[in-house]
C-alpha positions in Angstrom: 84.5 80.7 93.5 86.4 77.4 93.5 84.4 74.2 94.0 86.5 71.7 95.9 83.9 69.0 96.3 80.1 68.8 95.8 79.6 70.5 99.2 82.7 72.5 99.9 83.9 75.7 98.0 86.0 78.7 98.5 84.6 82.1 97.5 86.6 85.3 96.8 85.0 88.7 96.7 86.6 92.1 96.0 84.9 95.5 95.7 85.4 99.2 95.9 83.2 102.3 96.1 83.3 106.1 95.7 80.5 108.3 96.9 80.4 112.1 96.7 78.2 114.1 99.1 78.0 117.9 99.2 77.3 118.0 102.9 79.3 115.0 104.1 82.5 115.0 102.0 83.8 112.1 99.9 83.4 108.5 101.0 85.5 105.8 99.4 87.0 102.5 100.2 87.5 98.9 99.3 87.1 95.4 100.6 88.5 91.9 100.0 86.7 88.8 101.4 87.7 85.2 101.5 85.1 82.6 102.6 85.0 78.9 103.0 81.4 77.7 102.2 79.7 74.4 103.0 76.4 73.7 101.1 74.0 70.9 100.2 75.0 70.8 96.6 77.2 72.1 93.7 77.1 75.6 92.3 77.1 79.1 93.6 73.4 79.2 94.3 73.2 75.9 96.1 71.4 76.4 99.5 71.3 76.0 102.5 74.9 77.2 103.0 77.2 78.0 105.9 80.1 80.4 105.3 83.1 81.2 107.5 84.7 84.4 106.2 87.4 87.0 106.7 87.0 90.5 105.3 89.6 93.2 105.0 88.2 96.7 104.8 90.2 99.8 103.7 88.7 103.3 104.3 90.1 106.0 102.0 87.5 108.6 102.9 87.7 112.2 104.2 85.7 111.1 107.2 86.1 107.9 109.2 83.6 105.1 108.4 84.8 102.0 110.2 83.7 100.8 113.6 86.9 102.2 115.2 86.9 105.8 113.8 90.6 106.3 114.5 91.6 103.5 112.0 91.7 103.3 108.2 91.8 99.5 108.0 89.8 96.8 109.7 89.7 93.0 109.5 86.4 91.2 110.3 85.8 87.5 110.9 82.4 85.9 111.0 80.0 83.1 110.2 77.0 83.4 107.9 74.1 81.0 107.3 71.9 81.4 104.2 68.8 79.4 103.3 66.2 80.0 100.6 62.6 78.8 101.0 
């Protein structure tokens, strides 16, 4: 995370997974997300927060897991709102 101002920050996330199933084959993949976040204060846990994000998904599985089963890569764009009470 990079905090630009008290209320604006950019968040980077990366991850990967490997799952082995005896009945369903191997499932593995990775993701990379970049999000621009706007919150009511400084710090990673400042809430409420609105995020605009883009996520790149890579499916390296034996069986298709993405929304379009014929593809191995997918790019998602979205908006997320998070508030704690």
